[in-house]
Structures are given as C-alpha cells and as structure tokens.
N, C-alpha and C positions, 0 to 999 in steps of 0.2 A: 133888175130888169124893169121894175115899176118906175123907178126914178129916171132911168134911161129913156123909157118910152115917153114920159111926160116932157122931159127937157128937149128931146129931139123933135117932137111933133106939135108942141102946143101952139106955135105961131103959124103953122101951115093951114091952108084952107082944107076943110074936111079932115081935121086932125083926128076925128074919132076913128077914121080908117087908119089905124096905127101901122106905120111901117117900121120894121126892125130887121136886123141882120142876125141870123142864127150863127153863134160862134162855132158850132160844129160843122157848118157848111164851108168847105175849103174854097169854094168858088165865090163866097161872099154875096150870094144873091139875096136881094131884099124881099121880104115877105110882108104880108098884111095880116094883122091880128084882128079878129072879129071883136066888135065892141063888147059882146057878152063875156068874152074871156078877159078883157081888160077890167070889167067891173068885178069879176070874180077875183082877179089878182089884187085889185085895190082893196076889196073886203078882207082878203086874207092878210094883207100887210097891216091893215088897221087893227085886226084882232091880235096879231102876234106882237106888234110894236110895244104895247104897254107892259108886256111880261118882263123883258130885260130892264126896263126903267124901274119897275117896282122892285126887282131884285137888287139893283144898284142902290136904291134908296134904303132898303132894309140893311144891306151890308154896311152902310155908312153910319148907322145908328150905333152909339157906344153900347158895349155889353156890360150889364150890371148884374152878373150872375148871383152875387150874394143876396141881392134884394129879391130874387126869384125863389131862393131856397126856402123851404118851410121851416118855421120855428114853432115850438110848442109853448113858448112863453107868451104872455099877453102882448099884443101888438104895440101898445103904448109904453112898454117898459124899455128904457134906454139900453142901447147895446152894451155900454160899459157895465151896467148893473148885471146884465145877463152874463157877461164874461166873468165878472167877479164871482157870481153865484156858481158857475160851472167849475171854476178853479178851486173855490173853497170846498165844493162837494168832492172833487177829486182827492183832496187831502183828508177828508173826513168820512162821509158816508158813502161815497162813490156815486157814479152815474151809470145809466143804462140807456140803450137805444135798440131799435128793432131793425136788423139788417134786411130781413125778408119775412113775408107772411103769406098765407094762402090766398089772400085777396089782392095781391099785387098786380096781377094781369088785368083784373077788372078795373082797378084804380088807374092804371096807366092808360086804359082806353077811355076813361071818363075825363071830365074837366075838373075833378076834385083832387088832383094830385098835389096841390099846394097845402091841403089840409091833412093828408095822410102822415102817420108817424113812421112809416116804413121807409127805409133808405133805398128801396127798389133794387137791391141786389138779387142774385139768383143762386139757388142751390142745385148743382148738377151732381148726379149719382152715376159713377162709373163702375161697372162690374165686368168680370170676365177674366180669364187667364192672361190676356194680353194687356191688362190695365197699366202696369208699370212701364212696359215698352212703349205703349201709346203716349203716356205722359212724357216720357223721355224724348220722344220724337216731335213733340209739339211745344214744349215749354223750355225756358232757359235754365231751369234748375234740374239737377240730377235726381232721379227717382229710382234708379236701378238699385236692387237690394245689395247691401254690403255683406261682408263675411259675418258680421254680427247678426244680420237678419236674413238668413237663407230663405229663399222663396219656397223651398220644399217643406219647411217646417212652419206651418201656419199657427200651430199652437204656441210656439215660442216667439212669434213675430211681435215686435213692439211697435204699436202705432206711433206715427209722428206727423207733424205739420210743417209745411214749408211754403214759402211764398215764391211765386214764379211769374214770369211775364210771358204773355202771348204776343207774338210779333207778326207783322206783315212779311211777305217775301222779301221786301227791301230792308227789313230790320227795324221798322218803326214799331213802337210799343202801341198795341191796341187795347190791352187790358192787363191788369195785375190781379192775380187770383191767389187765394189761400187754399192750398191742397192738403186735405187731411187724409192720409193713407191709413186705412183701418186694417188692411191685410194685403197680401200680394195680389188679391183678386178684387179688391173693393177700395174705392176712394170717394171722398166728397170734395167738390170744387165750389168755392164761394167766389162770385165775381165782385168787381168793384162796385161801390155804391153808385146808383143812378145808371148802371150799365144795362139793367134789364136782362132780356134774353138774347142779347147780341152774340155772346160767346157760344151759347148753345146752337144758334143758327150756323155759326161758322164751323164749329167742330162737327156738327152732324153731317156736313157735306164731305168730311175727310175720313169718314169711317167706312171700311170695306169688310166684307165677310172674312178675309184672311186675318184681320186684326183680332178677331175673337173677343170682342167687347160689346157692351151695350151701354149707351148713354141716355139717361132719362133726366128730365127736369122735374125736381121734387116740388110740387105745389101743395103738399100736404103737411109741411113742417113750418114751424116758426124758428127764426134765428134771432136770439137775444144776446146782446153783449153787455157785460158788466165790467167796468174798468174803474181803477182807483179805489181808495178807501179800503173797506173790508170786503172787497169782491170775492176773495178766496173763501172767506167764511160763508158768504151767501151762497156761492156755488156749491160748496160742500153740503150746506143745509138742503139745497134743492135736490141734489143727487141722493142724499140719505132719505129724503122724503119719498123718492121714487121706489126704493127698495128693490130687492131681487138681485143685488150684486153678489159677487163672490165673497166679499169681505163683510161679515155681519156687523163688525164694529164701526162701519162707516167708510167714507172715502178718505184716502190719504194721498197727498200730492208730494212728490219729491222732485229733485232737480232733473231727473232723467225721464220723468213721466209727464208728457205734455198733452196726452190725449187719454180720455177715460170714456169707455162705453159702459153704461150703467143702467140697471133696471130691466124689467121684462119688456118694456116698450122701446128699448134700445136708445135711450137718451145719450147723446154724444156731447161731451164737454171738451173744449180745446183751450189750452192756456196760451195766451199771446197769439201771434201769427194771424188769426182770423178776425181780429178786432179792427183792422185797417187803421190802427194808430201805432206808431213805433213805441218801444218800451220806454224811451226817454220822456214821452208824453204821459203815459200811464200804463202800468201792467194790468192786464185784464183777461177775461175769459169769454168764450163764445159757447152758447148752448143751442143745440138743435133739438127742439122739443115738439111733441105732438100738440095739436091745437088746444085740447082740453087743459093740459097742464100749463101751457103758456098763458091761456086766458085766466086761469086761476092766479098765476103769479102777477099778471098785470093788474088784476083787480085788487090785489093786496098792496101794490105799489102806487096805484093811481087813485084819484078821487078824494072825497072828503073823509072816507073811512080808511085811508091809507095808513099803513103801519108807521108809527112815529119813528123818525130816524131812518126811514127807508131811503133807497137810492133815488137820485134825481134823474128824471127822464129828459133827454135832450133831443133836439131835432137836427136836421141836416145842416142848418145854418151854424149851429154851435159846433157840431162835429167838423165842419169845413174850416172854422177858425182854428180849431185845435190842430188839424193836420197841416194847415198852412204854417202855423207857428212852429210846428215840429219839422217842417220842410219836406213833407211827404207828398209826392205827386199823385194825382188822381186823374179823372177823365179829362179835365181841361188841359192837362199836359200830354194826353194820349190821343187827341183828336187828329183828324186827317190833315188839318192845317199846320199843326206843330211839327209833325214828322220827326219826332225825337227818338233816338235809340236808347236802350237801357243804360248804356254807359254815360250818356249825357244826363239822364235823370237819376243817376246814382242808385240804380235798382239791381236786383239779384241777377247775376250772370255767372254761370260756371264755365270758365274759359277752357277748362280741360275736358269738357264734356263733348260727346260726339255730335253728330248732325241733328239739327232740329230746325224748325221753320224759321227762316231769317238768319241762320247761323253764319252764312257766308258774309253777309253785310256787317254783322257784329264783329266777326273775326278780322275783317279788313280794317274796321275802325279801331280795334284793339291794337293792331300792329302799327298804327300811325304813331311815330315817335313824338309828334307834337301833342298827342293826347286828343281827347274829344274836341270837336269843333265848338261845342257849347257845353256849359255846365249849369246845373240848377243851383240858384242862390236864393236866399231870403232877401227881401228889400223892406226896410223899415222907414215909414214916412211919419215922423214925429209931428204932433200938432204944433209944437213950439216953432218948428221950422217952416210951417205952411199956414196959409190963411184959408182953411177949409170953411165952406159954407154949406150947412145941412140942406138948405133949400135949392142949391145949385149942384146937381150931381156931376156936371161937366167939369167942375174944379177938382174932383177926386180922381185918383188913378183908376184906370179901367183895364180889364184884360185886353191884350192886343196893343196897348200903348208902347211906344218905343222909348228906350232909356238912352240918355247921352251923358257923357262925362260933364259934370258941372264946371263951367268956365271954358268949355271948348266951343261955345256958340253953336251947339248941335253939330260940331264937326267930327266928333268921335262917337260913333254908335256903340253902345255897350251891349244891348240886347233888347228883349221884348218881355213884357209882363204876360204871364200865363194864367195866374189866379190872384184874386184880390179878396182878402177877408173884409168883413164889415168893419167900418171905422169904430174903434173902441171895443170890438168884439172879443179881443184878447184880454180885456180887463185893464188895459193901459191906455194912455193918451196917445195912441198911435194907430196907424193903419199898416197891417202886415200884408205882404204879397210874395209871390214866387215869380222868378224870372229866369229865362234861359240866357246866359251871359257868354259872350265870346271869350276866346282864349286869353288868359292873363298876359303872356308875353307880348301878344299883339297890341293889347290895350295900353300896356305900360310903355311900349316903344312909341306908339302914337302920342301918348302924353308927354314923353320926353322930347319929341320933335316940336311940340307946341310950348315947351317950357313949363309944363304943369308938374307939380310935385306928386310923388307916389302917395297913396293913401296912408294916413296915420292909423295905427291900430285902434280899433273902436273900444270905447270904455264899456264895460259890462253894466247893465242896468240892474240895480238891486231888486226891482220889482218884477223882473222877468221870471217866468216859470222855468225857463231853461237857461243854463249857463255852461261855461266850459272854456278851456284855453285851447286855441288852435292857431296855427301859423299858416296864413294864406295871404298871398300878395294882394288880393283884391278885398280883403277884409276891411270894412270901413270906407270903401270908395264912395265918394259923394256923387250922386247921379241926379239928373233932372228928367222928369217925365213930361213929355210933350210941352215943355216950356212953362208948366204951371205948378208943379209940386216937386219938392226936393226930398231925396231919401238917401239911405246908406245901404250898401251891400253887406250881407252877413252870411257866413257859412251856415248851412242848415243845422239845426240842433241835433238831428239824428246822426250827423257826421261828427259833431262835437262830443256827443254822449251817446254812443251806439247802444249801450246797455241801460 
C-alpha cells in the first residue's frame, strides 16, 4: 500500500492528499488518506523492513558448529594432538564427560555456556503405574513388559536400558533419548547432548490425569560417563565406595545386567546405552550421582592433585568428533530443517510395535519398496585431496553444504552435509562429516547416463579407529562439496561394527 500510494500520487499537485482505491470496495470509489496516516504508515514500513534483511543476512553465513562447541583442552593445542590424546586414552586409561549437572539451567541462561564442561543434557524422572504404557505411546522402542519381566512382580523385575526416538507427528526425529527402566513404575530419561529441557516441555503437554504418571526434571543429580580403558573397574570402585548394596562383596557385572541401583543414596549405573556413543566407538558406563559424591570424584580426576593414571576429561568438541566418526546422529541431524525420519538416520525403530507418536509416517516410509529417500553416510575429506587453509574457513566443508558426484559438473546431487567434525579432530589428516545421501539406485542410474563409473571399493585406512568389511554400492563414491573440496562416502562405523 505504501509503495502504491507513492508511485500513484508523487507527480500530482497536492500529492500529500493521497488518493487511493480500497480493494474491498466493489464500486472502486477513490478515497483520500490524511497525511498523518501516511506518515504513520511510512514509519511502520521503515521499522519492519530491516528485520527480514537481517534475517536473510544471518542465514547466508556459513555454519561452523564445531568451532562453537566447548573444549576442555588448551585453546592453542592443535586439533590433531587433541584427537590423538583422546583415542590413546580410550585404549588405556579411559575418558569421562559430564552429561548434565545441577547448574545447567543457570549456565544455559548466561553467556558462559562455552566454558561449561556439561553437555547440557537433561534427566527426566517418570513415575507412576502408567509409566511403561506412556513410554510405549511416545517413543519408537517397545517398553511393554515381556513374559520374563511381568509387571506384577516388581521384586523380580530386572532393570534395563534402551535407546528410543521421539518423533514429530510427521515422523521426523526430534530427539534420541536413553531410557533406563528401573521398575514397572519408574524410569529415567536422558536427552541428547545440547538438547536442554526441550523434551520435558514437549512431554509435559501430553500428560493427562488418566495416564497415572508424574514427570519431573531432576536438577539435583550429576550425570557422569566413563568410556573406554578400565571404565568397568572405575565404576565398580565408585559403587563399592557408596556401600549399602545387597552384595557385601562388591558390585559384579554380567552380560545380562546392564543397570545397577546401588547404595543408600540410590546411585544408578548404566552400562552402554546412555553414553551417547555406540559400542563400536567405546564401551562405557553412565552414573547418576548426588552432587556431593560427583564433586568428590571430579576433584580426584581433575586439577594438579589428580590421581595418576586417572581418566581424561573431554568436552563437547571432542565428543562430537567421536560420534561423527562412529556415524551417530545427534541434534544437527534432528533439527526442523533436516526433517529426517529414524529410518533415514539408521536409528532405533520397532516396526512390530503398536501406535506411537509419528508411527503412521514411519510405517508408510518402511513400506516403500525403494527404501528410505535418504540415508546417513560418513564423508571423509582427506588433506591430501584438498588444499585446506586454516586461515580461510570458507574453504572447509560446512554443515548445510550440498554434495555432488565428482566429475558431473554439479549435475548429480548426492545429498547435504549435516555435521562436520573439526579438521584433524579424529587424530588423522582428514575432516570427517555426516551427510544425508539420496538413494543409491537413483544416483547410480544418473551416473550411468553421464558415462561415469560406479565407485570402486574404498581402501581401509590402517590408522582409522574403526574398520570393517561392508558391501554398499555407494561405498567410496567420490563427491565434491560446493566445488571446493573432495571427499569419499563411507558407511557409518556403527553399521560396519554394530557391537
């Protein structure tokens, strides 16, 4: 309206008596706008106009998420040395990190989030007789008790841990949680790193009195993860120190016992499952501890007076490199822009389970004979194949960059990068990334039409932490990212080595 008024009247005498036609008037009678209304309209346009311009400018800036993630190592230490230190510790003394702590909410509200050691996960406590049915109706994994764990026998119930996805009504993954079921009426839910309290806000709106449950956010506990090395011995030592368990001889783990509740203070220890690293990366344990006990442990493992040979503490940046190397999706693969379902991300889905949130969309995708429209792959950008410049971040691959088949002149679109690890952060001379890739038959058919050869099977790197033999038509496919860096597709390590 503002532009129409100016263009129509600026050459006419007395143009400040603006004439216009009201589109709602079917008789098309011309009306006059008072100058004061014109000035108010002009001021409104000038105030609103910069907002979309700033928004567009912000969206065009490349995302460098790994540079924003906090690291507990000295800032001047090269990424390659950090990666080597982490992987060496995984094989020897182990590493540890803090999933959540009582001060996470205060840290999230302040500007010091880059210095905190917590991964900003959340611990949710679900209680009530309707706990297992509620979990079944909201997540992609089955939690209903089996014949071996009857709900009526709480004393003989064996706790267990399972990973599950929380979906949108359209079947898109919003979060991946670790659910530790302690009894038929109690469970702990640990959300993905950096997710904060988003899942708690979503689930709270879906609870009704008929559900017979109570959901609370536990801000009074620490969540510590110990993975690799002698993590089992350290966890056993911690639990034995608590005392008060049923076994006076100490804690014993076996292949069928993945959850231990120990001590008078109710310390919970979970094997695998809640570390947010697949077993192929490192076997580990998660501890839910009261603040006093967690503070005591951290004082032993940190600082100048730390116990010799103690575990190495890592930050989000180092953990992010580990999970990308293992091919595990996290929040960058679960945002609103990605719109990926659990089949595309190779996550946990019980196809024989009953109704749950987003189940109809997942069932429709599972019935597609062509398979998922996209699949998660690793992309390896070797330094030898690229001319990376540490001073120019624009030359490096970035989340959101599109991939094309090398040699197709950007004519065959392969997919899009979702996560990129820090260059050298894996301890090798390469940059690792995750990407959602289109269906293999479609890509191979387009390559055949252009006279391009199918990808040769990639050679395994002796220095890689993960290895395995897998047959995949896109394994080793050479791709180019935004015309500036060349990489190869690889099947995620957690698919190569699921155990």
